[in-house]
SEFIZA-3560 file (N, C-alpha, C; in Angstrom, 3 decimals):
REM SEFIZA-3560
<numar><xx>12.833</xx><yy>18.142</yy><zz>-253.096</zz><atom>N</atom></numar>
<numar><xx>11.684</xx><yy>18.339</yy><zz>-253.944</zz><atom>CA</atom></numar>
<numar><xx>11.014</xx><yy>17.019</yy><zz>-254.255</zz><atom>C</atom></numar>
<numar><xx>9.710</xx><yy>16.981</yy><zz>-254.219</zz><atom>N</atom></numar>
<numar><xx>8.936</xx><yy>15.744</yy><zz>-254.541</zz><atom>CA</atom></numar>
<numar><xx>8.212</xx><yy>15.906</yy><zz>-255.853</zz><atom>C</atom></numar>
<numar><xx>7.959</xx><yy>14.778</yy><zz>-256.427</zz><atom>N</atom></numar>
<numar><xx>7.169</xx><yy>14.797</yy><zz>-257.652</zz><atom>CA</atom></numar>
<numar><xx>5.705</xx><yy>14.570</yy><zz>-257.304</zz><atom>C</atom></numar>
<numar><xx>4.817</xx><yy>15.381</yy><zz>-257.850</zz><atom>N</atom></numar>
<numar><xx>3.407</xx><yy>15.271</yy><zz>-257.559</zz><atom>CA</atom></numar>
<numar><xx>2.829</xx><yy>14.284</yy><zz>-258.588</zz><atom>C</atom></numar>
<numar><xx>2.007</xx><yy>13.378</yy><zz>-258.097</zz><atom>N</atom></numar>
<numar><xx>1.338</xx><yy>12.380</yy><zz>-258.927</zz><atom>CA</atom></numar>
<numar><xx>-0.128</xx><yy>12.510</yy><zz>-258.665</zz><atom>C</atom></numar>
<numar><xx>-0.872</xx><yy>12.858</yy><zz>-259.668</zz><atom>N</atom></numar>
<numar><xx>-2.352</xx><yy>12.958</yy><zz>-259.513</zz><atom>CA</atom></numar>
<numar><xx>-2.909</xx><yy>11.532</yy><zz>-259.750</zz><atom>C</atom></numar>
<numar><xx>-3.577</xx><yy>10.991</yy><zz>-258.802</zz><atom>N</atom></numar>
<numar><xx>-4.222</xx><yy>9.660</yy><zz>-258.999</zz><atom>CA</atom></numar>
<numar><xx>-5.426</xx><yy>9.851</yy><zz>-259.888</zz><atom>C</atom></numar>
<numar><xx>-5.874</xx><yy>8.689</yy><zz>-260.437</zz><atom>N</atom></numar>
<numar><xx>-7.045</xx><yy>8.736</yy><zz>-261.308</zz><atom>CA</atom></numar>
<numar><xx>-8.242</xx><yy>9.266</yy><zz>-260.503</zz><atom>C</atom></numar>
<numar><xx>-8.319</xx><yy>8.912</yy><zz>-259.232</zz><atom>N</atom></numar>
<numar><xx>-9.433</xx><yy>9.417</yy><zz>-258.388</zz><atom>CA</atom></numar>
<numar><xx>-9.403</xx><yy>10.920</yy><zz>-258.310</zz><atom>C</atom></numar>
<numar><xx>-8.218</xx><yy>11.497</yy><zz>-258.045</zz><atom>N</atom></numar>
<numar><xx>-8.126</xx><yy>12.939</yy><zz>-257.856</zz><atom>CA</atom></numar>
<numar><xx>-8.403</xx><yy>13.688</yy><zz>-259.157</zz><atom>C</atom></numar>
<numar><xx>-7.973</xx><yy>13.094</yy><zz>-260.298</zz><atom>N</atom></numar>
<numar><xx>-8.297</xx><yy>13.727</yy><zz>-261.604</zz><atom>CA</atom></numar>
<numar><xx>-9.812</xx><yy>13.686</yy><zz>-261.861</zz><atom>C</atom></numar>
<numar><xx>-10.402</xx><yy>12.601</yy><zz>-261.487</zz><atom>N</atom></numar>
<numar><xx>-11.878</xx><yy>12.450</yy><zz>-261.601</zz><atom>CA</atom></numar>
<numar><xx>-12.584</xx><yy>13.509</yy><zz>-260.729</zz><atom>C</atom></numar>
<numar><xx>-12.042</xx><yy>13.713</yy><zz>-259.505</zz><atom>N</atom></numar>
<numar><xx>-12.553</xx><yy>14.710</yy><zz>-258.591</zz><atom>CA</atom></numar>
<numar><xx>-12.567</xx><yy>16.078</yy><zz>-259.254</zz><atom>C</atom></numar>
<numar><xx>-11.389</xx><yy>16.426</yy><zz>-259.836</zz><atom>N</atom></numar>
<numar><xx>-11.232</xx><yy>17.714</yy><zz>-260.487</zz><atom>CA</atom></numar>
<numar><xx>-12.265</xx><yy>17.905</yy><zz>-261.635</zz><atom>C</atom></numar>
<numar><xx>-12.433</xx><yy>16.835</yy><zz>-262.395</zz><atom>N</atom></numar>
<numar><xx>-13.402</xx><yy>16.861</yy><zz>-263.539</zz><atom>CA</atom></numar>
<numar><xx>-14.825</xx><yy>17.065</yy><zz>-262.960</zz><atom>C</atom></numar>
<numar><xx>-15.169</xx><yy>16.352</yy><zz>-261.953</zz><atom>N</atom></numar>
<numar><xx>-16.536</xx><yy>16.525</yy><zz>-261.381</zz><atom>CA</atom></numar>
<numar><xx>-16.760</xx><yy>17.916</yy><zz>-260.791</zz><atom>C</atom></numar>
<numar><xx>-15.728</xx><yy>18.466</yy><zz>-260.132</zz><atom>N</atom></numar>
<numar><xx>-15.785</xx><yy>19.829</yy><zz>-259.579</zz><atom>CA</atom></numar>
<numar><xx>-16.011</xx><yy>20.807</yy><zz>-260.720</zz><atom>C</atom></numar>
<numar><xx>-15.169</xx><yy>20.672</yy><zz>-261.769</zz><atom>N</atom></numar>
<numar><xx>-15.282</xx><yy>21.573</yy><zz>-262.888</zz><atom>CA</atom></numar>
<numar><xx>-16.660</xx><yy>21.529</yy><zz>-263.529</zz><atom>C</atom></numar>
<numar><xx>-17.117</xx><yy>20.270</yy><zz>-263.759</zz><atom>N</atom></numar>
<numar><xx>-18.460</xx><yy>20.148</yy><zz>-264.407</zz><atom>CA</atom></numar>
<numar><xx>-19.587</xx><yy>20.729</yy><zz>-263.543</zz><atom>C</atom></numar>
<numar><xx>-19.508</xx><yy>20.483</yy><zz>-262.264</zz><atom>N</atom></numar>
<numar><xx>-20.586</xx><yy>21.017</yy><zz>-261.357</zz><atom>CA</atom></numar>
<numar><xx>-20.627</xx><yy>22.548</yy><zz>-261.381</zz><atom>C</atom></numar>
<numar><xx>-19.429</xx><yy>23.134</yy><zz>-261.184</zz><atom>N</atom></numar>
<numar><xx>-19.364</xx><yy>24.608</yy><zz>-261.095</zz><atom>CA</atom></numar>
<numar><xx>-19.677</xx><yy>25.237</yy><zz>-262.474</zz><atom>C</atom></numar>
<numar><xx>-19.298</xx><yy>24.599</yy><zz>-263.542</zz><atom>N</atom></numar>
<numar><xx>-19.529</xx><yy>25.205</yy><zz>-264.884</zz><atom>CA</atom></numar>
<numar><xx>-20.961</xx><yy>25.264</yy><zz>-265.264</zz><atom>C</atom></numar>
<numar><xx>-21.803</xx><yy>24.518</yy><zz>-264.573</zz><atom>N</atom></numar>
<numar><xx>-23.261</xx><yy>24.621</yy><zz>-264.827</zz><atom>CA</atom></numar>
<numar><xx>-23.767</xx><yy>26.074</yy><zz>-264.566</zz><atom>C</atom></numar>
<numar><xx>-23.153</xx><yy>26.699</yy><zz>-263.517</zz><atom>N</atom></numar>
<numar><xx>-23.541</xx><yy>28.078</yy><zz>-263.199</zz><atom>CA</atom></numar>
<numar><xx>-22.561</xx><yy>29.072</yy><zz>-263.802</zz><atom>C</atom></numar>
<numar><xx>-21.286</xx><yy>28.723</yy><zz>-263.850</zz><atom>N</atom></numar>
<numar><xx>-20.245</xx><yy>29.677</yy><zz>-264.318</zz><atom>CA</atom></numar>
<numar><xx>-19.013</xx><yy>28.959</yy><zz>-264.830</zz><atom>C</atom></numar>
<numar><xx>-18.921</xx><yy>28.860</yy><zz>-266.104</zz><atom>N</atom></numar>
<numar><xx>-17.691</xx><yy>28.279</yy><zz>-266.686</zz><atom>CA</atom></numar>
<numar><xx>-16.400</xx><yy>29.049</yy><zz>-266.281</zz><atom>C</atom></numar>
<numar><xx>-16.532</xx><yy>30.325</yy><zz>-266.152</zz><atom>N</atom></numar>
<numar><xx>-15.354</xx><yy>31.109</yy><zz>-265.751</zz><atom>CA</atom></numar>
<numar><xx>-14.962</xx><yy>30.755</yy><zz>-264.358</zz><atom>C</atom></numar>
<numar><xx>-15.871</xx><yy>30.735</yy><zz>-263.446</zz><atom>N</atom></numar>
<numar><xx>-15.522</xx><yy>30.398</yy><zz>-262.048</zz><atom>CA</atom></numar>
<numar><xx>-15.033</xx><yy>28.942</yy><zz>-261.949</zz><atom>C</atom></numar>
<numar><xx>-15.541</xx><yy>28.005</yy><zz>-262.735</zz><atom>N</atom></numar>
<numar><xx>-15.091</xx><yy>26.693</yy><zz>-262.756</zz><atom>CA</atom></numar>
<numar><xx>-13.593</xx><yy>26.629</yy><zz>-263.124</zz><atom>C</atom></numar>
<numar><xx>-13.233</xx><yy>27.323</yy><zz>-264.162</zz><atom>N</atom></numar>
<numar><xx>-11.830</xx><yy>27.423</yy><zz>-264.619</zz><atom>CA</atom></numar>
<numar><xx>-10.959</xx><yy>27.977</yy><zz>-263.525</zz><atom>C</atom></numar>
<numar><xx>-11.404</xx><yy>29.097</yy><zz>-262.918</zz><atom>N</atom></numar>
<numar><xx>-10.586</xx><yy>29.722</yy><zz>-261.858</zz><atom>CA</atom></numar>
<numar><xx>-10.429</xx><yy>28.797</yy><zz>-260.670</zz><atom>C</atom></numar>
<numar><xx>-11.493</xx><yy>28.048</yy><zz>-260.275</zz><atom>N</atom></numar>
<numar><xx>-11.438</xx><yy>27.130</yy><zz>-259.151</zz><atom>CA</atom></numar>
<numar><xx>-10.404</xx><yy>26.044</yy><zz>-259.418</zz><atom>C</atom></numar>
<numar><xx>-10.457</xx><yy>25.419</yy><zz>-260.612</zz><atom>N</atom></numar>
<numar><xx>-9.571</xx><yy>24.354</yy><zz>-260.966</zz><atom>CA</atom></numar>
<numar><xx>-8.099</xx><yy>24.865</yy><zz>-260.995</zz><atom>C</atom></numar>
<numar><xx>-7.899</xx><yy>26.030</yy><zz>-261.542</zz><atom>N</atom></numar>
<numar><xx>-6.576</xx><yy>26.631</yy><zz>-261.576</zz><atom>CA</atom></numar>
<numar><xx>-5.999</xx><yy>26.795</yy><zz>-260.173</zz><atom>C</atom></numar>
<numar><xx>-6.816</xx><yy>27.312</yy><zz>-259.262</zz><atom>N</atom></numar>
<numar><xx>-6.466</xx><yy>27.542</yy><zz>-257.874</zz><atom>CA</atom></numar>
<numar><xx>-6.087</xx><yy>26.189</yy><zz>-257.168</zz><atom>C</atom></numar>
<numar><xx>-6.894</xx><yy>25.189</yy><zz>-257.403</zz><atom>N</atom></numar>
<numar><xx>-6.594</xx><yy>23.881</yy><zz>-256.807</zz><atom>CA</atom></numar>
<numar><xx>-5.256</xx><yy>23.330</yy><zz>-257.282</zz><atom>C</atom></numar>
<numar><xx>-4.996</xx><yy>23.417</yy><zz>-258.581</zz><atom>N</atom></numar>
<numar><xx>-3.808</xx><yy>22.894</yy><zz>-259.170</zz><atom>CA</atom></numar>
<numar><xx>-2.574</xx><yy>23.711</yy><zz>-258.665</zz><atom>C</atom></numar>
<numar><xx>-2.729</xx><yy>25.020</yy><zz>-258.598</zz><atom>N</atom></numar>
<numar><xx>-1.614</xx><yy>25.841</yy><zz>-258.094</zz><atom>CA</atom></numar>
<numar><xx>-1.313</xx><yy>25.598</yy><zz>-256.618</zz><atom>C</atom></numar>
<numar><xx>-2.370</xx><yy>25.358</yy><zz>-255.857</zz><atom>N</atom></numar>
<numar><xx>-2.157</xx><yy>25.050</yy><zz>-254.421</zz><atom>CA</atom></numar>
<numar><xx>-1.423</xx><yy>23.740</yy><zz>-254.244</zz><atom>C</atom></numar>
<numar><xx>-1.824</xx><yy>22.747</yy><zz>-255.088</zz><atom>N</atom></numar>
<numar><xx>-1.163</xx><yy>21.437</yy><zz>-254.987</zz><atom>CA</atom></numar>
<numar><xx>0.333</xx><yy>21.553</yy><zz>-255.311</zz><atom>C</atom></numar>
<numar><xx>0.676</xx><yy>22.462</yy><zz>-256.225</zz><atom>N</atom></numar>
<numar><xx>2.096</xx><yy>22.611</yy><zz>-256.640</zz><atom>CA</atom></numar>
<numar><xx>2.998</xx><yy>23.056</yy><zz>-255.456</zz><atom>C</atom></numar>
<numar><xx>2.381</xx><yy>23.626</yy><zz>-254.379</zz><atom>N</atom></numar>
<numar><xx>3.164</xx><yy>24.014</yy><zz>-253.191</zz><atom>CA</atom></numar>
<numar><xx>3.826</xx><yy>22.764</yy><zz>-252.538</zz><atom>C</atom></numar>
<numar><xx>3.187</xx><yy>21.632</yy><zz>-252.756</zz><atom>N</atom></numar>
<numar><xx>3.726</xx><yy>20.394</yy><zz>-252.159</zz><atom>CA</atom></numar>
<numar><xx>5.101</xx><yy>20.040</yy><zz>-252.692</zz><atom>C</atom></numar>
<numar><xx>5.347</xx><yy>20.385</yy><zz>-253.978</zz><atom>N</atom></numar>
<numar><xx>6.585</xx><yy>19.993</yy><zz>-254.620</zz><atom>CA</atom></numar>
<numar><xx>7.838</xx><yy>20.447</yy><zz>-253.810</zz><atom>C</atom></numar>
<numar><xx>7.790</xx><yy>21.658</yy><zz>-253.308</zz><atom>N</atom></numar>
<numar><xx>8.940</xx><yy>22.184</yy><zz>-252.626</zz><atom>CA</atom></numar>
<numar><xx>8.888</xx><yy>21.991</yy><zz>-251.129</zz><atom>C</atom></numar>
<numar><xx>7.712</xx><yy>21.747</yy><zz>-250.596</zz><atom>N</atom></numar>
<numar><xx>7.543</xx><yy>21.541</yy><zz>-249.168</zz><atom>CA</atom></numar>
<numar><xx>6.487</xx><yy>20.505</yy><zz>-248.902</zz><atom>C</atom></numar>
<numar><xx>6.837</xx><yy>19.227</yy><zz>-248.973</zz><atom>N</atom></numar>
<numar><xx>5.805</xx><yy>18.164</yy><zz>-248.867</zz><atom>CA</atom></numar>
<numar><xx>5.060</xx><yy>18.151</yy><zz>-247.508</zz><atom>C</atom></numar>
<numar><xx>5.700</xx><yy>18.746</yy><zz>-246.476</zz><atom>N</atom></numar>
<numar><xx>5.079</xx><yy>18.684</yy><zz>-245.144</zz><atom>CA</atom></numar>
<numar><xx>4.262</xx><yy>19.954</yy><zz>-244.882</zz><atom>C</atom></numar>
<numar><xx>4.018</xx><yy>20.754</yy><zz>-245.928</zz><atom>N</atom></numar>
<numar><xx>3.261</xx><yy>21.985</yy><zz>-245.709</zz><atom>CA</atom></numar>
<numar><xx>1.842</xx><yy>21.756</yy><zz>-245.233</zz><atom>C</atom></numar>
<numar><xx>1.220</xx><yy>20.673</yy><zz>-245.637</zz><atom>N</atom></numar>
<numar><xx>-0.139</xx><yy>20.385</yy><zz>-245.210</zz><atom>CA</atom></numar>
<numar><xx>-0.201</xx><yy>19.807</yy><zz>-243.849</zz><atom>C</atom></numar>
<numar><xx>-1.370</xx><yy>19.909</yy><zz>-243.217</zz><atom>N</atom></numar>
<numar><xx>-1.564</xx><yy>19.308</yy><zz>-241.897</zz><atom>CA</atom></numar>
<numar><xx>-1.904</xx><yy>17.864</yy><zz>-242.082</zz><atom>C</atom></numar>
<numar><xx>-1.705</xx><yy>17.066</yy><zz>-241.011</zz><atom>N</atom></numar>
<numar><xx>-2.103</xx><yy>15.681</yy><zz>-241.022</zz><atom>CA</atom></numar>
<numar><xx>-3.680</xx><yy>15.677</yy><zz>-241.059</zz><atom>C</atom></numar>
<numar><xx>-4.219</xx><yy>14.827</yy><zz>-241.852</zz><atom>N</atom></numar>
<numar><xx>-5.702</xx><yy>14.728</yy><zz>-241.963</zz><atom>CA</atom></numar>
<numar><xx>-6.216</xx><yy>14.172</yy><zz>-240.643</zz><atom>C</atom></numar>
<numar><xx>-6.990</xx><yy>14.989</yy><zz>-239.910</zz><atom>N</atom></numar>
<numar><xx>-7.449</xx><yy>14.609</yy><zz>-238.553</zz><atom>CA</atom></numar>
<numar><xx>-8.229</xx><yy>13.240</yy><zz>-238.550</zz><atom>C</atom></numar>
<numar><xx>-8.993</xx><yy>12.992</yy><zz>-239.589</zz><atom>N</atom></numar>
<numar><xx>-9.802</xx><yy>11.799</yy><zz>-239.625</zz><atom>CA</atom></numar>
<numar><xx>-9.002</xx><yy>10.518</yy><zz>-239.838</zz><atom>C</atom></numar>
<numar><xx>-7.822</xx><yy>10.692</yy><zz>-240.439</zz><atom>N</atom></numar>
<numar><xx>-6.958</xx><yy>9.532</yy><zz>-240.790</zz><atom>CA</atom></numar>
<numar><xx>-5.810</xx><yy>9.347</yy><zz>-239.794</zz><atom>C</atom></numar>
<numar><xx>-5.306</xx><yy>10.435</yy><zz>-239.287</zz><atom>N</atom></numar>
<numar><xx>-4.247</xx><yy>10.413</yy><zz>-238.280</zz><atom>CA</atom></numar>
<numar><xx>-3.023</xx><yy>9.587</yy><zz>-238.675</zz><atom>C</atom></numar>
<numar><xx>-2.575</xx><yy>9.757</yy><zz>-239.891</zz><atom>N</atom></numar>
<numar><xx>-1.306</xx><yy>9.174</yy><zz>-240.377</zz><atom>CA</atom></numar>
<numar><xx>-0.389</xx><yy>10.286</yy><zz>-240.825</zz><atom>C</atom></numar>
<numar><xx>0.867</xx><yy>10.208</yy><zz>-240.405</zz><atom>N</atom></numar>
<numar><xx>1.807</xx><yy>11.321</yy><zz>-240.666</zz><atom>CA</atom></numar>
<numar><xx>2.046</xx><yy>11.546</yy><zz>-242.175</zz><atom>C</atom></numar>
<numar><xx>1.891</xx><yy>10.486</yy><zz>-242.947</zz><atom>N</atom></numar>
<numar><xx>2.187</xx><yy>10.667</yy><zz>-244.369</zz><atom>CA</atom></numar>
<numar><xx>0.965</xx><yy>11.043</yy><zz>-245.192</zz><atom>C</atom></numar>
<numar><xx>-0.209</xx><yy>11.167</yy><zz>-244.583</zz><atom>N</atom></numar>
<numar><xx>-1.390</xx><yy>11.608</yy><zz>-245.284</zz><atom>CA</atom></numar>
<numar><xx>-1.762</xx><yy>12.974</yy><zz>-244.786</zz><atom>C</atom></numar>
<numar><xx>-1.702</xx><yy>13.964</yy><zz>-245.694</zz><atom>N</atom></numar>
<numar><xx>-1.817</xx><yy>15.341</yy><zz>-245.281</zz><atom>CA</atom></numar>
<numar><xx>-2.863</xx><yy>16.028</yy><zz>-246.182</zz><atom>C</atom></numar>
<numar><xx>-3.170</xx><yy>17.304</yy><zz>-245.824</zz><atom>N</atom></numar>
<numar><xx>-4.048</xx><yy>18.032</yy><zz>-246.653</zz><atom>CA</atom></numar>
<numar><xx>-3.734</xx><yy>19.516</yy><zz>-246.711</zz><atom>C</atom></numar>
<numar><xx>-4.046</xx><yy>20.079</yy><zz>-247.820</zz><atom>N</atom></numar>
<numar><xx>-4.024</xx><yy>21.576</yy><zz>-247.988</zz><atom>CA</atom></numar>
<numar><xx>-5.495</xx><yy>21.971</yy><zz>-248.220</zz><atom>C</atom></numar>
<numar><xx>-5.872</xx><yy>23.053</yy><zz>-247.637</zz><atom>N</atom></numar>
<numar><xx>-7.228</xx><yy>23.524</yy><zz>-247.767</zz><atom>CA</atom></numar>
<numar><xx>-7.239</xx><yy>24.818</yy><zz>-248.587</zz><atom>C</atom></numar>
<numar><xx>-8.056</xx><yy>24.793</yy><zz>-249.637</zz><atom>N</atom></numar>
<numar><xx>-8.211</xx><yy>25.986</yy><zz>-250.429</zz><atom>CA</atom></numar>
<numar><xx>-9.644</xx><yy>26.204</yy><zz>-250.785</zz><atom>C</atom></numar>
<numar><xx>-10.173</xx><yy>27.304</yy><zz>-250.405</zz><atom>N</atom></numar>
<numar><xx>-11.626</xx><yy>27.578</yy><zz>-250.607</zz><atom>CA</atom></numar>
<numar><xx>-12.422</xx><yy>26.507</yy><zz>-249.850</zz><atom>C</atom></numar>
<numar><xx>-13.332</xx><yy>25.877</yy><zz>-250.520</zz><atom>N</atom></numar>
<numar><xx>-14.156</xx><yy>24.809</yy><zz>-249.928</zz><atom>CA</atom></numar>
<numar><xx>-13.622</xx><yy>23.436</yy><zz>-250.093</zz><atom>C</atom></numar>
<numar><xx>-12.399</xx><yy>23.337</yy><zz>-250.550</zz><atom>N</atom></numar>
<numar><xx>-11.875</xx><yy>21.998</yy><zz>-250.922</zz><atom>CA</atom></numar>
<numar><xx>-10.652</xx><yy>21.608</yy><zz>-250.102</zz><atom>C</atom></numar>
<numar><xx>-10.542</xx><yy>20.329</yy><zz>-249.845</zz><atom>N</atom></numar>
<numar><xx>-9.397</xx><yy>19.738</yy><zz>-249.180</zz><atom>CA</atom></numar>
<numar><xx>-8.634</xx><yy>18.922</yy><zz>-250.209</zz><atom>C</atom></numar>
<numar><xx>-7.394</xx><yy>19.313</yy><zz>-250.431</zz><atom>N</atom></numar>
<numar><xx>-6.527</xx><yy>18.509</yy><zz>-251.356</zz><atom>CA</atom></numar>
<numar><xx>-5.783</xx><yy>17.533</yy><zz>-250.451</zz><atom>C</atom></numar>
<numar><xx>-6.108</xx><yy>16.287</yy><zz>-250.525</zz><atom>N</atom></numar>
<numar><xx>-5.558</xx><yy>15.255</yy><zz>-249.600</zz><atom>CA</atom></numar>
<numar><xx>-4.503</xx><yy>14.482</yy><zz>-250.388</zz><atom>C</atom></numar>
<numar><xx>-3.313</xx><yy>14.408</yy><zz>-249.782</zz><atom>N</atom></numar>
<numar><xx>-2.211</xx><yy>13.723</yy><zz>-250.468</zz><atom>CA</atom></numar>
<numar><xx>-1.427</xx><yy>12.850</yy><zz>-249.506</zz><atom>C</atom></numar>
<numar><xx>-0.710</xx><yy>11.895</yy><zz>-250.104</zz><atom>N</atom></numar>
<numar><xx>0.144</xx><yy>10.961</yy><zz>-249.354</zz><atom>CA</atom></numar>
<numar><xx>1.562</xx><yy>11.099</yy><zz>-249.812</zz><atom>C</atom></numar>
<numar><xx>2.482</xx><yy>11.255</yy><zz>-248.863</zz><atom>N</atom></numar>
<numar><xx>3.850</xx><yy>11.337</yy><zz>-249.144</zz><atom>CA</atom></numar>
<numar><xx>4.490</xx><yy>9.969</yy><zz>-249.069</zz><atom>C</atom></numar>
<numar><xx>5.214</xx><yy>9.565</yy><zz>-250.103</zz><atom>N</atom></numar>
<numar><xx>5.901</xx><yy>8.270</yy><zz>-250.153</zz><atom>CA</atom></numar>
<numar><xx>7.409</xx><yy>8.511</yy><zz>-250.341</zz><atom>C</atom></numar>
<numar><xx>8.218</xx><yy>8.033</yy><zz>-249.422</zz><atom>N</atom></numar>
<numar><xx>9.676</xx><yy>8.045</yy><zz>-249.558</zz><atom>CA</atom></numar>
<numar><xx>10.230</xx><yy>9.434</yy><zz>-249.778</zz><atom>C</atom></numar>
<numar><xx>9.520</xx><yy>10.496</yy><zz>-249.451</zz><atom>N</atom></numar>
<numar><xx>9.944</xx><yy>11.881</yy><zz>-249.694</zz><atom>CA</atom></numar>
<numar><xx>10.384</xx><yy>12.103</yy><zz>-251.091</zz><atom>C</atom></numar>
<numar><xx>9.918</xx><yy>11.287</yy><zz>-252.029</zz><atom>N</atom></numar>
<numar><xx>10.171</xx><yy>11.490</yy><zz>-253.421</zz><atom>CA</atom></numar>
<numar><xx>8.903</xx><yy>11.735</yy><zz>-254.220</zz><atom>C</atom></numar>
<numar><xx>7.809</xx><yy>11.238</yy><zz>-253.731</zz><atom>N</atom></numar>
<numar><xx>6.555</xx><yy>11.387</yy><zz>-254.445</zz><atom>CA</atom></numar>
<numar><xx>5.453</xx><yy>11.850</yy><zz>-253.488</zz><atom>C</atom></numar>
<numar><xx>4.542</xx><yy>12.666</yy><zz>-254.011</zz><atom>N</atom></numar>
<numar><xx>3.325</xx><yy>13.061</yy><zz>-253.266</zz><atom>CA</atom></numar>
<numar><xx>2.160</xx><yy>12.684</yy><zz>-254.174</zz><atom>C</atom></numar>
<numar><xx>1.382</xx><yy>11.757</yy><zz>-253.706</zz><atom>N</atom></numar>
<numar><xx>0.237</xx><yy>11.329</yy><zz>-254.469</zz><atom>CA</atom></numar>
<numar><xx>-1.026</xx><yy>12.067</yy><zz>-254.031</zz><atom>C</atom></numar>
<numar><xx>-1.613</xx><yy>12.812</yy><zz>-254.933</zz><atom>N</atom></numar>
<numar><xx>-2.839</xx><yy>13.467</yy><zz>-254.625</zz><atom>CA</atom></numar>
<numar><xx>-3.902</xx><yy>12.430</yy><zz>-254.651</zz><atom>C</atom></numar>
<numar><xx>-4.478</xx><yy>12.150</yy><zz>-253.455</zz><atom>N</atom></numar>
<numar><xx>-5.447</xx><yy>11.033</yy><zz>-253.313</zz><atom>CA</atom></numar>
<numar><xx>-6.853</xx><yy>11.468</yy><zz>-253.767</zz><atom>C</atom></numar>
<numar><xx>-7.197</xx><yy>12.646</yy><zz>-253.358</zz><atom>N</atom></numar>
<numar><xx>-8.544</xx><yy>13.163</yy><zz>-253.636</zz><atom>CA</atom></numar>
<numar><xx>-8.581</xx><yy>14.661</yy><zz>-253.417</zz><atom>C</atom></numar>
<numar><xx>-9.569</xx><yy>15.276</yy><zz>-254.101</zz><atom>N</atom></numar>
<numar><xx>-9.921</xx><yy>16.706</yy><zz>-253.866</zz><atom>CA</atom></numar>
<numar><xx>-11.356</xx><yy>16.609</yy><zz>-253.328</zz><atom>C</atom></numar>
<numar><xx>-11.505</xx><yy>16.955</yy><zz>-252.055</zz><atom>N</atom></numar>
<numar><xx>-12.712</xx><yy>16.613</yy><zz>-251.328</zz><atom>CA</atom></numar>
<numar><xx>-13.389</xx><yy>17.911</yy><zz>-250.906</zz><atom>C</atom></numar>
<numar><xx>-14.707</xx><yy>18.038</yy><zz>-251.162</zz><atom>N</atom></numar>
<numar><xx>-15.424</xx><yy>19.237</yy><zz>-250.713</zz><atom>CA</atom></numar>
<numar><xx>-15.615</xx><yy>19.173</yy><zz>-249.190</zz><atom>C</atom></numar>
<numar><xx>-15.296</xx><yy>20.295</yy><zz>-248.510</zz><atom>N</atom></numar>
<numar><xx>-15.273</xx><yy>20.277</yy><zz>-247.066</zz><atom>CA</atom></numar>
<numar><xx>-16.618</xx><yy>20.052</yy><zz>-246.410</zz><atom>C</atom></numar>
<numar><xx>-17.702</xx><yy>20.243</yy><zz>-247.170</zz><atom>N</atom></numar>
<numar><xx>-19.008</xx><yy>20.043</yy><zz>-246.528</zz><atom>CA</atom></numar>
<numar><xx>-19.395</xx><yy>18.575</yy><zz>-246.490</zz><atom>C</atom></numar>
<numar><xx>-18.687</xx><yy>17.717</yy><zz>-247.146</zz><atom>N</atom></numar>
<numar><xx>-18.970</xx><yy>16.291</yy><zz>-247.154</zz><atom>CA</atom></numar>
<numar><xx>-18.181</xx><yy>15.531</yy><zz>-246.120</zz><atom>C</atom></numar>
<numar><xx>-18.731</xx><yy>14.434</yy><zz>-245.611</zz><atom>N</atom></numar>
<numar><xx>-18.028</xx><yy>13.608</yy><zz>-244.652</zz><atom>CA</atom></numar>
<numar><xx>-16.869</xx><yy>12.932</yy><zz>-245.308</zz><atom>C</atom></numar>
<numar><xx>-15.704</xx><yy>12.992</yy><zz>-244.767</zz><atom>N</atom></numar>
<numar><xx>-14.529</xx><yy>12.318</yy><zz>-245.326</zz><atom>CA</atom></numar>
<numar><xx>-14.658</xx><yy>10.825</yy><zz>-245.206</zz><atom>C</atom></numar>
<numar><xx>-15.433</xx><yy>10.287</yy><zz>-244.295</zz><atom>N</atom></numar>
<numar><xx>-15.554</xx><yy>8.855</yy><zz>-244.123</zz><atom>CA</atom></numar>
<numar><xx>-16.273</xx><yy>8.270</yy><zz>-245.331</zz><atom>C</atom></numar>
<numar><xx>-16.971</xx><yy>9.051</yy><zz>-246.166</zz><atom>N</atom></numar>
<numar><xx>-17.671</xx><yy>8.555</yy><zz>-247.291</zz><atom>CA</atom></numar>
<numar><xx>-16.722</xx><yy>8.586</yy><zz>-248.557</zz><atom>C</atom></numar>
<numar><xx>-15.529</xx><yy>9.014</yy><zz>-248.405</zz><atom>N</atom></numar>
<numar><xx>-14.640</xx><yy>9.135</yy><zz>-249.568</zz><atom>CA</atom></numar>
<numar><xx>-13.835</xx><yy>7.806</yy><zz>-249.731</zz><atom>C</atom></numar>
<numar><xx>-14.078</xx><yy>7.135</yy><zz>-250.868</zz><atom>N</atom></numar>
<numar><xx>-13.432</xx><yy>5.867</yy><zz>-251.089</zz><atom>CA</atom></numar>
<numar><xx>-11.898</xx><yy>5.918</yy><zz>-251.217</zz><atom>C</atom></numar>
<numar><xx>-11.355</xx><yy>7.068</yy><zz>-251.509</zz><atom>N</atom></numar>
<numar><xx>-9.904</xx><yy>7.225</yy><zz>-251.633</zz><atom>CA</atom></numar>
<numar><xx>-9.205</xx><yy>7.111</yy><zz>-250.296</zz><atom>C</atom></numar>
<numar><xx>-9.944</xx><yy>7.391</yy><zz>-249.190</zz><atom>N</atom></numar>
<numar><xx>-9.327</xx><yy>7.322</yy><zz>-247.882</zz><atom>CA</atom></numar>
<numar><xx>-9.750</xx><yy>6.122</yy><zz>-247.058</zz><atom>C</atom></numar>
<numar><xx>-10.848</xx><yy>5.585</yy><zz>-247.320</zz><atom>N</atom></numar>
<numar><xx>-11.377</xx><yy>4.415</yy><zz>-246.507</zz><atom>CA</atom></numar>
<numar><xx>-10.326</xx><yy>3.286</yy><zz>-246.512</zz><atom>C</atom></numar>
<numar><xx>-9.728</xx><yy>2.990</yy><zz>-247.633</zz><atom>N</atom></numar>
<numar><xx>-8.763</xx><yy>1.867</yy><zz>-247.666</zz><atom>CA</atom></numar>
<numar><xx>-7.422</xx><yy>2.186</yy><zz>-247.008</zz><atom>C</atom></numar>
<numar><xx>-7.175</xx><yy>3.405</yy><zz>-246.668</zz><atom>N</atom></numar>
<numar><xx>-5.871</xx><yy>3.802</yy><zz>-246.109</zz><atom>CA</atom></numar>
<numar><xx>-5.876</xx><yy>3.919</yy><zz>-244.623</zz><atom>C</atom></numar>
<numar><xx>-7.000</xx><yy>3.723</yy><zz>-243.965</zz><atom>N</atom></numar>
<numar><xx>-7.118</xx><yy>3.803</yy><zz>-242.486</zz><atom>CA</atom></numar>
<numar><xx>-6.352</xx><yy>2.753</yy><zz>-241.808</zz><atom>C</atom></numar>
//
């Protein structure tokens, strides 16, 4: 079992997602955030559940896809899984500062 650590970047991503969706539907914003958090919890018991991020091609940087979002995380020492970012799938990953420095 690994411990999930939400980075400040990923928490900021969740906040931005929630704020954006809540402009149209506070209820849907809440449901979306709950789904993202629940999906990330799957990593605790199976850190290799996500696929390797194709754009990064590193075995320890993986992603889970839920809805329109990519939960991108990094496994360290099989003890921790750092959620690096929650990225909207319509955006280019190369523009995401959380991944640029890890290439």
